[in-house]
C-alpha positions as CSV (number, residue, x, y, z in Angstrom):
1,M,73.0,117.4,123.5
2,Q,71.1,120.6,123.5
3,H,67.3,120.6,124.1
4,T,65.1,123.2,122.3
5,T,62.0,124.5,123.8
6,A,58.7,124.7,122.1
7,A,59.0,128.7,121.9
8,E,62.2,128.2,119.9
9,L,60.6,125.6,117.6
10,N,57.7,127.9,117.0
11,S,60.0,130.9,116.3
12,V,62.1,128.8,113.6
13,A,59.0,127.3,112.0
14,R,57.1,130.9,111.6
15,P,57.6,132.4,108.3
16,R,59.4,135.5,108.0
17,H,57.5,138.4,106.8
18,D,60.1,140.7,105.9
19,I,61.4,138.4,103.0
20,P,59.2,138.0,100.2
21,P,58.3,134.5,99.4
22,N,59.4,134.6,95.9
23,I,62.7,135.9,96.4
24,A,65.0,135.9,93.1
25,R,67.5,133.0,93.2
26,R,71.1,134.1,92.3
27,S,72.7,132.9,89.1
28,S,75.8,130.3,89.1
29,S,79.1,131.5,88.1
30,E,79.4,128.8,85.4
31,I,76.3,130.2,83.7
32,I,77.8,133.8,83.8
33,I,81.1,132.8,82.4
34,A,79.4,130.9,79.6
35,C,77.4,133.9,78.6
36,L,80.5,136.3,78.8
37,E,82.4,133.9,76.5
38,W,79.8,133.9,74.1
39,A,79.5,137.7,74.0
40,G,83.5,137.8,73.6
41,Q,83.0,135.3,70.6
42,I,80.3,137.6,69.1
43,Q,82.4,140.7,69.7
44,L,85.6,139.1,68.1
45,S,83.6,138.1,64.9
46,T,82.4,141.3,64.0
47,H,85.5,141.8,61.6
48,T,86.3,145.4,62.6
49,K,89.8,146.1,61.8
50,S,90.3,149.7,62.9
51,P,88.2,152.7,63.9
52,F,90.4,154.8,61.6
53,P,90.2,155.4,57.9
54,S,91.7,152.9,55.8
55,S,94.9,153.7,53.8
56,Y,94.9,154.0,49.9
57,R,94.3,150.7,48.0
58,S,93.6,149.2,44.6
59,Y,90.3,147.6,44.0
60,W,91.7,145.4,41.2
61,P,91.9,141.8,42.1
62,E,95.2,140.4,43.4
63,F,96.6,137.8,41.0
64,P,99.2,135.3,41.5
65,H,102.8,136.2,40.7
66,N,103.8,132.5,40.1
67,P,102.4,131.0,37.0
68,R,102.0,127.6,38.7
69,E,99.6,129.1,41.1
70,S,97.3,130.6,38.5
71,F,94.7,128.0,38.3
72,G,92.7,127.3,41.6
73,Y,94.4,130.2,43.4
74,E,92.5,131.5,46.3
75,S,93.6,134.3,48.6
76,S,90.6,134.1,50.8
77,R,91.2,132.8,54.6
78,L,88.6,131.0,56.6
79,S,86.9,133.4,59.0
80,A,83.9,133.1,61.3
81,P,80.4,134.4,60.1
82,R,79.7,137.9,60.8
83,S,77.7,138.9,63.8
84,T,74.2,140.4,63.2
85,A,73.1,143.6,64.8
86,P,70.8,141.7,67.4
87,Q,73.7,139.4,68.3
88,I,76.0,142.3,68.8
89,E,73.3,144.4,71.1
90,L,72.9,141.3,73.3
91,S,76.5,140.6,73.5
92,D,76.9,144.5,74.5
93,E,74.2,143.9,77.1
94,V,76.1,140.8,78.6
95,F,79.6,142.9,78.6
96,A,77.4,145.4,80.6
97,W,77.5,143.1,83.3
98,L,81.3,143.9,83.9
99,G,80.1,147.1,85.2
100,K,78.7,145.3,88.3
101,I,82.2,144.6,89.3
102,P,83.2,147.3,91.8
103,E,87.1,146.7,91.4
104,I,89.0,147.5,88.5
105,L,91.4,144.7,88.5
106,P,88.6,141.8,88.6
107,R,86.8,143.6,86.0
108,R,89.9,143.7,83.8
109,I,90.5,140.0,84.2
110,V,86.9,138.8,83.6
111,G,86.9,141.0,80.6
112,F,90.2,139.5,79.4
113,R,89.0,135.8,80.0
114,A,85.7,136.4,78.3
115,L,87.3,136.9,75.0
116,R,87.4,133.7,72.9
117,L,88.4,133.1,69.2
118,P,85.2,132.4,67.3
119,L,86.5,129.6,65.1
120,I,88.6,127.4,67.5
121,G,87.0,128.5,70.7
122,R,90.4,129.0,72.5
123,H,90.8,131.9,74.8
124,L,92.5,135.0,73.6
125,Y,94.1,135.5,76.8
126,P,95.1,132.3,78.7
127,W,95.8,132.4,82.4
128,P,99.5,132.7,82.1
129,R,99.3,135.6,79.4
130,I,97.0,137.5,81.8
131,A,99.3,136.9,84.7
132,I,102.2,138.3,82.7
133,L,100.3,141.2,81.4
134,L,99.0,142.3,84.9
135,N,102.2,141.4,86.6
136,V,100.3,139.0,89.0
137,E,101.0,135.3,89.8
138,E,98.6,132.8,87.8
139,T,96.9,131.5,91.0
140,S,96.0,135.1,92.0
141,V,94.6,135.7,88.6
142,R,92.3,132.8,88.8
143,R,91.3,133.8,92.4
144,I,90.8,137.4,91.3
145,H,88.4,136.3,88.4
146,K,86.4,134.0,90.6
147,R,85.9,137.1,93.0
148,G,84.7,139.2,89.9
149,V,82.5,136.5,88.6
150,R,80.9,136.1,92.2
151,A,80.4,139.9,92.2
152,I,78.3,139.6,88.9
153,S,76.4,136.6,90.3
154,A,75.5,138.4,93.2
155,A,74.1,141.6,91.2
156,L,72.1,139.7,88.8
157,T,69.0,137.6,89.3
158,L,68.4,134.1,87.8
159,K,65.5,135.2,85.9
160,R,67.4,138.1,84.1
161,V,70.4,135.4,83.2
162,E,67.9,132.8,81.9
163,E,66.3,135.5,79.7
164,I,69.6,136.2,78.0
165,I,70.3,132.4,77.7
166,D,67.0,132.0,76.0
167,K,68.0,134.7,73.5
168,I,71.5,133.2,73.0
169,K,70.2,129.8,72.5
170,W,67.8,131.5,69.7
171,W,70.7,132.9,68.1
172,A,72.9,129.6,68.4
173,F,70.4,127.6,66.2
């Protein structure tokens, strides 16, 4: 059993002046992952097909070639609602967090994993697919992903993340 002296107790009990009293707490990794996945859904719902000019096409509406399909025929597909400019700006700000990861491989893995399909919410790149793309084991991919998210968490303050979450909640409803 250790005995502490009164001097040791006083040194522990004294407030330290080198650390500010309102030190910013760090954000949790689950919150950061949720923000990155929201930004990934917004980026995938922008409906940009290609940065290159499109080929020649006809603006005459397509018609069904089968006469049995002529009534009630619709060629439109279900798609996610288009993202607005403020949503895209906010998602760009969230994706800028990836720059806080110093290593390239964790940055790529966190970026891959952040992309979620807007309508169904599934990941565009599941863990096995990322492992195949990067030629790494799946458990290693998960571990590297955690390391990347921890690097973002260490670089961001909780206050800044809460501001982003408030903006995301505003756009969600």
